[in-house]
A tleap script that builds the chain and sets N, CA, C and O, in Angstrom:
source leaprc.protein.ff14SB
mol = sequence {
  NMET ILE ASP ILE ASP LEU ASP THR ILE VAL
  CYS PRO ALA ARG ALA ASP GLY PHE LYS MET
  ALA PHE GLU GLY GLN LYS ALA TRP TRP ALA
  VAL ARG ILE SER ALA SER MET LEU SER GLN
  LEU LYS TYR ILE ALA MET TYR GLU ILE SER
  PRO ILE SER ALA ILE ARG TRP ALA GLY LYS
  ILE GLN SER ILE LYS PRO TYR GLU ASP THR
  GLY LYS TYR LYS ILE TYR LEU SER GLU ILE
  PHE LYS ILE GLY PRO VAL LYS ILE LYS SER
  PRO LYS ASN ALA CPRO
}
set mol.1.N position { -49.287 18.979 12.681 }
set mol.1.CA position { -49.657 18.792 11.534 }
set mol.1.C position { -50.132 19.764 10.428 }
set mol.1.O position { -50.769 20.742 10.820 }
set mol.2.N position { -49.961 19.662 9.390 }
set mol.2.CA position { -50.379 20.502 8.449 }
set mol.2.C position { -51.639 19.974 7.526 }
set mol.2.O position { -51.671 18.762 7.313 }
set mol.3.N position { -52.498 20.655 7.062 }
set mol.3.CA position { -53.549 19.883 6.351 }
set mol.3.C position { -53.544 20.667 5.075 }
set mol.3.O position { -53.704 21.887 5.107 }
set mol.4.N position { -53.334 19.897 3.746 }
set mol.4.CA position { -53.084 20.303 2.757 }
set mol.4.C position { -53.875 19.722 1.755 }
set mol.4.O position { -53.992 18.497 1.726 }
set mol.5.N position { -54.471 20.484 0.875 }
set mol.5.CA position { -55.450 19.978 -0.040 }
set mol.5.C position { -54.463 19.823 -1.229 }
set mol.5.O position { -53.719 20.728 -1.609 }
set mol.6.N position { -54.533 18.582 -1.775 }
set mol.6.CA position { -53.690 17.775 -3.132 }
set mol.6.C position { -55.233 17.809 -3.771 }
set mol.6.O position { -56.175 17.168 -3.305 }
set mol.7.N position { -55.305 18.765 -5.033 }
set mol.7.CA position { -56.308 18.706 -5.950 }
set mol.7.C position { -55.903 18.952 -7.269 }
set mol.7.O position { -56.753 18.792 -8.145 }
set mol.8.N position { -54.291 19.463 -7.721 }
set mol.8.CA position { -54.084 19.497 -8.782 }
set mol.8.C position { -52.867 18.450 -9.010 }
set mol.8.O position { -52.222 18.007 -8.060 }
set mol.9.N position { -52.600 18.078 -10.431 }
set mol.9.CA position { -51.437 17.282 -10.859 }
set mol.9.C position { -50.766 18.112 -11.544 }
set mol.9.O position { -51.480 19.063 -11.863 }
set mol.10.N position { -49.462 18.219 -12.016 }
set mol.10.CA position { -48.518 18.968 -12.765 }
set mol.10.C position { -48.068 17.719 -13.655 }
set mol.10.O position { -47.697 16.590 -13.333 }
set mol.11.N position { -48.266 18.436 -15.084 }
set mol.11.CA position { -47.301 17.162 -16.377 }
set mol.11.C position { -46.660 18.147 -16.832 }
set mol.11.O position { -46.895 19.346 -16.979 }
set mol.12.N position { -45.327 17.074 -17.152 }
set mol.12.CA position { -44.562 17.892 -18.270 }
set mol.12.C position { -45.334 17.760 -19.603 }
set mol.12.O position { -46.246 16.936 -19.680 }
set mol.13.N position { -44.976 18.607 -20.743 }
set mol.13.CA position { -45.563 18.738 -21.883 }
set mol.13.C position { -44.726 19.113 -22.511 }
set mol.13.O position { -43.986 19.939 -21.977 }
set mol.14.N position { -44.355 18.586 -24.317 }
set mol.14.CA position { -43.547 19.032 -25.238 }
set mol.14.C position { -44.819 19.727 -25.956 }
set mol.14.O position { -45.983 19.433 -25.682 }
set mol.15.N position { -44.459 20.623 -26.849 }
set mol.15.CA position { -44.662 21.421 -28.000 }
set mol.15.C position { -46.421 20.643 -28.905 }
set mol.15.O position { -47.628 20.885 -28.862 }
set mol.16.N position { -45.414 19.585 -29.675 }
set mol.16.CA position { -46.595 18.887 -30.234 }
set mol.16.C position { -47.043 18.054 -29.551 }
set mol.16.O position { -47.719 17.371 -30.320 }
set mol.17.N position { -47.135 17.523 -28.284 }
set mol.17.CA position { -48.463 16.996 -27.720 }
set mol.17.C position { -49.338 17.756 -27.139 }
set mol.17.O position { -50.554 17.611 -27.265 }
set mol.18.N position { -48.735 18.703 -26.399 }
set mol.18.CA position { -49.603 20.022 -25.903 }
set mol.18.C position { -50.597 20.106 -27.001 }
set mol.18.O position { -51.669 19.502 -26.976 }
set mol.19.N position { -50.166 20.950 -28.056 }
set mol.19.CA position { -51.231 21.053 -28.898 }
set mol.19.C position { -52.265 19.806 -29.216 }
set mol.19.O position { -53.493 19.870 -29.166 }
set mol.20.N position { -51.510 18.723 -29.535 }
set mol.20.CA position { -52.510 17.535 -30.072 }
set mol.20.C position { -53.427 17.153 -28.986 }
set mol.20.O position { -54.591 16.996 -29.356 }
set mol.21.N position { -53.234 17.002 -27.977 }
set mol.21.CA position { -53.855 16.360 -26.896 }
set mol.21.C position { -54.334 17.168 -25.996 }
set mol.21.O position { -55.531 17.064 -25.729 }
set mol.22.N position { -53.775 17.857 -25.524 }
set mol.22.CA position { -54.440 18.925 -24.416 }
set mol.22.C position { -55.207 19.812 -24.722 }
set mol.22.O position { -56.292 19.913 -24.149 }
set mol.23.N position { -54.746 20.832 -25.892 }
set mol.23.CA position { -55.673 21.544 -26.528 }
set mol.23.C position { -56.576 21.111 -27.674 }
set mol.23.O position { -57.635 21.704 -27.880 }
set mol.24.N position { -56.109 19.919 -28.544 }
set mol.24.CA position { -56.983 19.521 -29.251 }
set mol.24.C position { -58.313 18.675 -29.226 }
set mol.24.O position { -59.396 18.760 -29.806 }
set mol.25.N position { -57.468 17.383 -27.824 }
set mol.25.CA position { -58.920 16.668 -27.193 }
set mol.25.C position { -59.034 16.796 -25.931 }
set mol.25.O position { -59.534 15.878 -25.282 }
set mol.26.N position { -58.548 18.081 -25.253 }
set mol.26.CA position { -58.815 18.203 -24.245 }
set mol.26.C position { -58.696 17.144 -23.424 }
set mol.26.O position { -59.664 16.867 -22.715 }
set mol.27.N position { -57.627 16.429 -23.360 }
set mol.27.CA position { -57.076 14.923 -22.536 }
set mol.27.C position { -55.395 15.212 -22.278 }
set mol.27.O position { -54.634 16.133 -22.575 }
set mol.28.N position { -55.269 14.034 -21.630 }
set mol.28.CA position { -53.799 13.730 -21.498 }
set mol.28.C position { -53.483 12.721 -20.822 }
set mol.28.O position { -53.942 12.546 -19.693 }
set mol.29.N position { -52.605 11.848 -21.423 }
set mol.29.CA position { -52.435 10.428 -21.211 }
set mol.29.C position { -51.500 9.829 -21.044 }
set mol.29.O position { -50.435 10.199 -21.539 }
set mol.30.N position { -51.611 8.567 -20.194 }
set mol.30.CA position { -50.102 7.635 -20.252 }
set mol.30.C position { -49.550 8.406 -18.588 }
set mol.30.O position { -48.364 8.409 -18.259 }
set mol.31.N position { -50.405 8.865 -17.919 }
set mol.31.CA position { -50.071 9.492 -16.416 }
set mol.31.C position { -50.309 8.802 -15.728 }
set mol.31.O position { -51.308 8.087 -15.812 }
set mol.32.N position { -49.146 8.755 -14.434 }
set mol.32.CA position { -49.231 7.530 -13.519 }
set mol.32.C position { -49.569 8.339 -12.580 }
set mol.32.O position { -49.127 9.476 -12.414 }
set mol.33.N position { -50.508 7.679 -11.817 }
set mol.33.CA position { -51.310 8.748 -10.572 }
set mol.33.C position { -51.471 7.277 -9.784 }
set mol.33.O position { -51.959 6.197 -10.119 }
set mol.34.N position { -50.663 7.890 -8.285 }
set mol.34.CA position { -51.210 7.114 -7.381 }
set mol.34.C position { -52.576 6.800 -7.192 }
set mol.34.O position { -53.284 7.805 -7.241 }
set mol.35.N position { -53.355 5.440 -6.936 }
set mol.35.CA position { -54.644 5.123 -6.828 }
set mol.35.C position { -55.168 6.026 -5.484 }
set mol.35.O position { -56.391 6.064 -5.347 }
set mol.36.N position { -54.634 6.500 -4.832 }
set mol.36.CA position { -54.921 7.025 -3.492 }
set mol.36.C position { -55.551 8.753 -3.578 }
set mol.36.O position { -56.295 9.501 -2.942 }
set mol.37.N position { -54.613 8.758 -4.921 }
set mol.37.CA position { -55.249 10.593 -5.658 }
set mol.37.C position { -56.202 10.675 -6.299 }
set mol.37.O position { -56.727 11.777 -6.461 }
set mol.38.N position { -56.656 9.679 -6.790 }
set mol.38.CA position { -57.543 9.677 -7.882 }
set mol.38.C position { -59.232 10.060 -7.558 }
set mol.38.O position { -60.000 10.045 -8.520 }
set mol.39.N position { -59.582 10.282 -6.660 }
set mol.39.CA position { -60.819 10.630 -5.928 }
set mol.39.C position { -60.593 12.517 -5.953 }
set mol.39.O position { -61.366 13.421 -6.269 }
set mol.40.N position { -59.068 12.515 -5.427 }
set mol.40.CA position { -59.009 14.072 -5.063 }
set mol.40.C position { -58.302 15.039 -6.207 }
set mol.40.O position { -58.104 16.252 -6.132 }
set mol.41.N position { -58.008 14.202 -7.206 }
set mol.41.CA position { -57.521 15.583 -8.259 }
set mol.41.C position { -58.784 16.055 -8.951 }
set mol.41.O position { -59.625 15.263 -9.378 }
set mol.42.N position { -58.895 17.423 -9.051 }
set mol.42.CA position { -59.784 18.209 -9.736 }
set mol.42.C position { -59.016 19.214 -11.190 }
set mol.42.O position { -59.579 19.880 -12.059 }
set mol.43.N position { -57.621 18.955 -10.956 }
set mol.43.CA position { -57.335 20.046 -11.638 }
set mol.43.C position { -55.982 19.584 -12.512 }
set mol.43.O position { -55.016 19.484 -11.755 }
set mol.44.N position { -55.743 19.356 -13.548 }
set mol.44.CA position { -54.377 19.455 -14.660 }
set mol.44.C position { -53.673 20.579 -14.993 }
set mol.44.O position { -54.148 21.423 -15.752 }
set mol.45.N position { -52.170 20.713 -14.313 }
set mol.45.CA position { -51.824 22.006 -14.713 }
set mol.45.C position { -50.388 21.558 -15.812 }
set mol.45.O position { -49.705 20.645 -15.347 }
set mol.46.N position { -50.081 21.927 -16.701 }
set mol.46.CA position { -49.201 21.801 -17.604 }
set mol.46.C position { -48.062 22.056 -18.238 }
set mol.46.O position { -48.083 22.272 -19.450 }
set mol.47.N position { -46.975 22.072 -17.574 }
set mol.47.CA position { -45.333 22.169 -17.102 }
set mol.47.C position { -44.966 21.912 -18.654 }
set mol.47.O position { -44.663 20.848 -19.195 }
set mol.48.N position { -45.106 23.441 -19.307 }
set mol.48.CA position { -44.330 23.469 -20.921 }
set mol.48.C position { -43.351 23.304 -20.794 }
set mol.48.O position { -42.776 24.196 -20.170 }
set mol.49.N position { -42.285 21.840 -21.369 }
set mol.49.CA position { -40.721 22.338 -21.306 }
set mol.49.C position { -39.876 23.366 -22.166 }
set mol.49.O position { -40.434 24.188 -22.894 }
set mol.50.N position { -38.526 23.277 -22.046 }
set mol.50.CA position { -37.876 24.019 -22.620 }
set mol.50.C position { -38.204 24.295 -23.812 }
set mol.50.O position { -38.312 23.137 -24.216 }
set mol.51.N position { -38.496 25.053 -24.874 }
set mol.51.CA position { -37.505 26.540 -24.317 }
set mol.51.C position { -38.950 27.559 -23.191 }
set mol.51.O position { -38.684 28.680 -22.756 }
set mol.52.N position { -40.195 26.958 -22.947 }
set mol.52.CA position { -40.787 27.967 -22.459 }
set mol.52.C position { -40.299 27.792 -20.919 }
set mol.52.O position { -39.949 28.782 -20.277 }
set mol.53.N position { -40.292 26.657 -20.428 }
set mol.53.CA position { -40.390 26.340 -19.279 }
set mol.53.C position { -40.994 27.060 -17.930 }
set mol.53.O position { -40.283 27.622 -17.098 }
set mol.54.N position { -42.448 26.947 -17.852 }
set mol.54.CA position { -43.417 27.330 -17.494 }
set mol.54.C position { -44.785 26.506 -17.583 }
set mol.54.O position { -45.115 25.837 -18.562 }
set mol.55.N position { -45.535 26.660 -16.401 }
set mol.55.CA position { -46.998 26.348 -16.347 }
set mol.55.C position { -47.342 27.442 -16.844 }
set mol.55.O position { -46.943 28.471 -16.297 }
set mol.56.N position { -48.366 27.534 -18.284 }
set mol.56.CA position { -49.437 28.803 -18.473 }
set mol.56.C position { -50.591 27.994 -18.839 }
set mol.56.O position { -51.214 28.470 -19.788 }
set mol.57.N position { -50.982 27.086 -18.443 }
set mol.57.CA position { -52.558 25.816 -18.681 }
set mol.57.C position { -52.726 25.445 -17.764 }
set mol.57.O position { -51.832 25.322 -16.926 }
set mol.58.N position { -54.045 25.100 -17.560 }
set mol.58.CA position { -54.444 24.128 -16.957 }
set mol.58.C position { -55.809 23.949 -17.280 }
set mol.58.O position { -56.466 24.647 -18.052 }
set mol.59.N position { -56.199 22.942 -16.620 }
set mol.59.CA position { -58.039 21.958 -17.276 }
set mol.59.C position { -58.283 21.916 -15.648 }
set mol.59.O position { -57.495 22.008 -14.707 }
set mol.60.N position { -59.817 21.726 -15.721 }
set mol.60.CA position { -60.731 21.090 -14.840 }
set mol.60.C position { -61.054 19.947 -15.290 }
set mol.60.O position { -61.737 19.874 -16.311 }
set mol.61.N position { -60.597 18.735 -14.571 }
set mol.61.CA position { -60.735 17.290 -14.728 }
set mol.61.C position { -62.384 16.771 -14.627 }
set mol.61.O position { -63.159 16.895 -13.678 }
set mol.62.N position { -62.566 16.263 -15.718 }
set mol.62.CA position { -63.704 16.062 -15.925 }
set mol.62.C position { -64.212 14.078 -15.390 }
set mol.62.O position { -65.167 13.577 -14.796 }
set mol.63.N position { -62.899 13.525 -16.047 }
set mol.63.CA position { -62.955 11.850 -15.666 }
set mol.63.C position { -61.579 11.351 -15.845 }
set mol.63.O position { -60.989 11.612 -16.893 }
set mol.64.N position { -60.962 10.592 -14.829 }
set mol.64.CA position { -59.861 9.742 -14.777 }
set mol.64.C position { -59.866 8.099 -15.171 }
set mol.64.O position { -60.042 7.211 -14.337 }
set mol.65.N position { -59.736 7.974 -15.989 }
set mol.65.CA position { -60.003 6.540 -16.565 }
set mol.65.C position { -58.578 6.133 -16.832 }
set mol.65.O position { -57.584 6.815 -17.077 }
set mol.66.N position { -58.802 4.450 -16.682 }
set mol.66.CA position { -57.424 3.612 -17.012 }
set mol.66.C position { -56.920 4.038 -18.619 }
set mol.66.O position { -57.686 4.504 -19.461 }
set mol.67.N position { -55.914 3.850 -18.767 }
set mol.67.CA position { -55.332 4.372 -19.723 }
set mol.67.C position { -54.585 2.816 -20.742 }
set mol.67.O position { -53.376 2.625 -20.617 }
set mol.68.N position { -55.194 2.099 -21.424 }
set mol.68.CA position { -55.170 0.957 -22.376 }
set mol.68.C position { -55.127 -0.130 -21.214 }
set mol.68.O position { -55.958 -0.410 -20.351 }
set mol.69.N position { -53.553 -0.772 -21.565 }
set mol.69.CA position { -53.437 -1.734 -20.086 }
set mol.69.C position { -52.012 -1.352 -19.466 }
set mol.69.O position { -51.243 -2.274 -19.193 }
set mol.70.N position { -51.744 -0.415 -19.303 }
set mol.70.CA position { -50.399 0.177 -18.862 }
set mol.70.C position { -50.114 0.228 -17.714 }
set mol.70.O position { -48.951 0.092 -17.334 }
set mol.71.N position { -51.594 0.533 -16.526 }
set mol.71.CA position { -51.146 0.958 -15.278 }
set mol.71.C position { -51.096 2.297 -14.995 }
set mol.71.O position { -51.100 2.786 -13.865 }
set mol.72.N position { -51.027 3.144 -16.508 }
set mol.72.CA position { -51.460 4.405 -16.369 }
set mol.72.C position { -52.880 4.763 -16.644 }
set mol.72.O position { -53.779 3.971 -16.930 }
set mol.73.N position { -52.983 6.272 -16.501 }
set mol.73.CA position { -54.303 6.838 -16.639 }
set mol.73.C position { -54.246 8.060 -18.037 }
set mol.73.O position { -53.316 8.694 -18.536 }
set mol.74.N position { -55.588 7.995 -18.299 }
set mol.74.CA position { -56.101 9.105 -18.995 }
set mol.74.C position { -56.796 10.035 -18.975 }
set mol.74.O position { -57.798 9.698 -19.606 }
set mol.75.N position { -56.939 11.336 -18.535 }
set mol.75.CA position { -57.493 12.698 -17.886 }
set mol.75.C position { -58.282 13.255 -18.946 }
set mol.75.O position { -57.676 13.768 -19.887 }
set mol.76.N position { -59.685 13.235 -18.949 }
set mol.76.CA position { -60.225 13.986 -19.623 }
set mol.76.C position { -60.758 15.330 -18.796 }
set mol.76.O position { -60.830 15.376 -17.568 }
set mol.77.N position { -61.075 16.282 -19.587 }
set mol.77.CA position { -61.147 17.566 -19.064 }
set mol.77.C position { -62.528 18.252 -19.507 }
set mol.77.O position { -63.065 18.072 -20.600 }
set mol.78.N position { -62.955 18.973 -18.599 }
set mol.78.CA position { -64.326 19.610 -19.026 }
set mol.78.C position { -64.228 20.965 -19.567 }
set mol.78.O position { -65.173 21.492 -20.153 }
set mol.79.N position { -62.574 21.804 -19.295 }
set mol.79.CA position { -62.865 23.190 -19.727 }
set mol.79.C position { -60.802 23.053 -19.475 }
set mol.79.O position { -60.069 22.503 -18.652 }
set mol.80.N position { -60.603 23.894 -20.701 }
set mol.80.CA position { -58.950 24.482 -20.379 }
set mol.80.C position { -58.832 25.904 -20.050 }
set mol.80.O position { -59.679 26.691 -20.474 }
set mol.81.N position { -57.935 26.265 -19.391 }
set mol.81.CA position { -57.927 27.845 -19.152 }
set mol.81.C position { -56.118 28.361 -18.938 }
set mol.81.O position { -55.319 27.642 -18.339 }
set mol.82.N position { -55.845 29.330 -19.380 }
set mol.82.CA position { -54.958 29.886 -19.305 }
set mol.82.C position { -54.667 30.397 -17.837 }
set mol.82.O position { -55.629 30.890 -17.249 }
set mol.83.N position { -53.365 30.334 -17.125 }
set mol.83.CA position { -53.038 30.845 -15.894 }
set mol.83.C position { -51.652 31.572 -16.319 }
set mol.83.O position { -51.346 31.803 -17.489 }
set mol.84.N position { -50.905 31.881 -15.249 }
set mol.84.CA position { -49.518 32.439 -14.997 }
set mol.84.C position { -49.214 33.109 -16.204 }
set mol.84.O position { -50.137 33.492 -16.922 }
set mol.85.N position { -47.746 33.345 -16.591 }
set mol.85.CA position { -47.228 31.771 -16.187 }
set mol.85.C position { -46.322 31.846 -15.185 }
set mol.85.O position { -45.753 32.848 -14.753 }
set mol.86.N position { -46.199 30.372 -14.743 }
set mol.86.CA position { -45.666 29.855 -13.284 }
set mol.86.C position { -44.361 29.681 -14.003 }
set mol.86.O position { -44.338 28.847 -14.907 }
set mol.87.N position { -43.210 30.393 -13.707 }
set mol.87.CA position { -42.067 29.681 -13.857 }
set mol.87.C position { -41.189 29.065 -12.824 }
set mol.87.O position { -41.282 29.528 -11.687 }
set mol.88.N position { -40.322 28.058 -13.051 }
set mol.88.CA position { -39.756 26.953 -12.307 }
set mol.88.C position { -38.270 27.584 -12.018 }
set mol.88.O position { -37.539 27.702 -13.002 }
set mol.89.N position { -37.763 28.004 -10.721 }
set mol.89.CA position { -37.110 28.760 -11.071 }
set mol.89.C position { -35.173 28.045 -11.174 }
set mol.89.O position { -34.092 28.506 -11.539 }
set mol.90.N position { -35.625 26.858 -10.667 }
set mol.90.CA position { -34.516 25.487 -11.030 }
set mol.90.C position { -34.595 24.605 -11.502 }
set mol.90.O position { -35.003 23.593 -10.933 }
set mol.91.N position { -34.122 24.659 -13.112 }
set mol.91.CA position { -34.681 23.485 -13.861 }
set mol.91.C position { -34.612 21.910 -13.066 }
set mol.91.O position { -35.583 21.180 -13.265 }
set mol.92.N position { -33.865 21.559 -12.475 }
set mol.92.CA position { -33.587 20.344 -11.539 }
set mol.92.C position { -35.085 20.311 -10.506 }
set mol.92.O position { -35.250 19.325 -9.788 }
set mol.93.N position { -36.012 21.322 -10.502 }
set mol.93.CA position { -37.302 21.224 -9.729 }
set mol.93.C position { -38.058 21.050 -10.727 }
set mol.93.O position { -39.065 20.475 -10.314 }
set mol.94.N position { -38.141 21.280 -12.095 }
set mol.94.CA position { -39.241 20.986 -13.302 }
set mol.94.C position { -39.790 19.207 -13.189 }
set mol.94.O position { -39.161 18.177 -12.944 }
set mol.95.N position { -41.173 19.460 -13.483 }
set mol.95.CA position { -41.932 17.606 -13.069 }
set mol.95.C position { -41.317 17.017 -14.457 }
set mol.95.O position { -41.485 15.834 -14.753 }
savepdb mol mol.pdb
quit
Protein backbone atom coordinates (compact mmCIF):
# COMPACT_ATOMS: atom_id res chain seq x y z
CA UNK A 1 0.00 0.00 0.00
CA UNK A 2 1.22 3.50 -0.85
CA UNK A 3 0.83 6.25 1.74
CA UNK A 4 0.15 9.57 -0.01
CA UNK A 5 -0.38 12.88 1.73
CA UNK A 6 -3.23 14.72 0.03
CA UNK A 7 -3.01 18.30 1.24
CA UNK A 8 -3.71 20.36 -1.91
CA UNK A 9 -6.90 20.98 -3.84
CA UNK A 10 -6.72 22.17 -7.46
CA UNK A 11 -9.56 24.42 -8.64
CA UNK A 12 -10.26 25.78 -12.13
CA UNK A 13 -10.45 29.57 -12.45
CA UNK A 14 -11.52 32.07 -15.09
CA UNK A 15 -9.55 35.33 -15.27
CA UNK A 16 -12.28 37.57 -13.81
CA UNK A 17 -13.05 35.30 -10.83
CA UNK A 18 -9.36 34.72 -10.21
CA UNK A 19 -8.62 38.45 -9.94
CA UNK A 20 -11.73 39.33 -7.91
CA UNK A 21 -11.85 36.40 -5.48
CA UNK A 22 -8.43 34.76 -5.23
CA UNK A 23 -6.21 37.83 -5.60
CA UNK A 24 -8.68 40.45 -4.35
CA UNK A 25 -10.25 38.68 -1.37
CA UNK A 26 -7.80 35.85 -0.68
CA UNK A 27 -10.69 33.40 -0.92
CA UNK A 28 -12.32 30.90 -3.25
CA UNK A 29 -15.85 29.64 -2.91
CA UNK A 30 -18.58 27.31 -4.06
CA UNK A 31 -16.05 24.46 -3.94
CA UNK A 32 -17.15 20.84 -3.62
CA UNK A 33 -14.99 19.09 -1.04
CA UNK A 34 -15.47 15.69 0.51
CA UNK A 35 -16.07 15.99 4.25
CA UNK A 36 -13.26 13.50 4.84
CA UNK A 37 -10.77 15.86 3.13
CA UNK A 38 -11.61 19.06 5.03
CA UNK A 39 -9.10 18.56 7.84
CA UNK A 40 -6.31 17.40 5.46
CA UNK A 41 -6.22 20.37 3.09
CA UNK A 42 -3.42 22.89 3.59
CA UNK A 43 -3.14 24.47 0.13
CA UNK A 44 -5.21 25.44 -2.87
CA UNK A 45 -3.69 25.58 -6.37
CA UNK A 46 -5.45 27.56 -9.09
CA UNK A 47 -5.67 26.12 -12.59
CA UNK A 48 -6.16 29.11 -14.87
CA UNK A 49 -8.27 27.94 -17.80
CA UNK A 50 -7.58 28.61 -21.48
CA UNK A 51 -5.74 30.48 -22.90
CA UNK A 52 -3.27 30.13 -19.96
CA UNK A 53 -4.05 26.47 -19.19
CA UNK A 54 -1.61 26.21 -16.28
CA UNK A 55 -1.28 26.35 -12.51
CA UNK A 56 0.68 29.51 -11.68
CA UNK A 57 -0.68 30.49 -8.25
CA UNK A 58 -1.39 28.74 -4.97
CA UNK A 59 -2.47 29.75 -1.50
CA UNK A 60 -2.10 28.56 2.08
CA UNK A 61 -5.51 27.68 3.52
CA UNK A 62 -6.42 29.57 6.67
CA UNK A 63 -9.90 28.08 7.09
CA UNK A 64 -12.71 26.33 5.23
CA UNK A 65 -16.32 27.25 6.01
CA UNK A 66 -19.68 26.12 4.61
CA UNK A 67 -20.74 28.33 1.69
CA UNK A 68 -24.27 29.61 2.22
CA UNK A 69 -26.74 26.71 2.10
CA UNK A 70 -25.25 24.96 -0.93
CA UNK A 71 -23.39 21.96 0.49
CA UNK A 72 -20.21 23.57 -0.87
CA UNK A 73 -17.40 25.43 0.90
CA UNK A 74 -15.61 28.77 0.95
CA UNK A 75 -11.84 28.61 1.36
CA UNK A 76 -10.10 31.51 3.14
CA UNK A 77 -6.37 32.01 2.56
CA UNK A 78 -3.66 33.38 4.84
CA UNK A 79 -1.32 33.98 1.89
CA UNK A 80 -1.06 33.54 -1.86
CA UNK A 81 2.12 32.84 -3.80
CA UNK A 82 3.36 32.29 -7.35
CA UNK A 83 4.44 28.80 -8.44
CA UNK A 84 5.19 26.98 -11.69
CA UNK A 85 3.83 27.28 -14.22
CA UNK A 86 2.61 23.70 -14.14
CA UNK A 87 1.18 22.89 -17.57
CA UNK A 88 -1.44 20.23 -18.18
CA UNK A 89 -0.33 18.11 -21.16
CA UNK A 90 -3.78 16.99 -22.20
CA UNK A 91 -6.87 19.25 -21.95
CA UNK A 92 -8.95 16.21 -20.98
CA UNK A 93 -6.94 16.03 -17.72
CA UNK A 94 -7.61 19.63 -16.70
CA UNK A 95 -9.70 20.19 -13.57
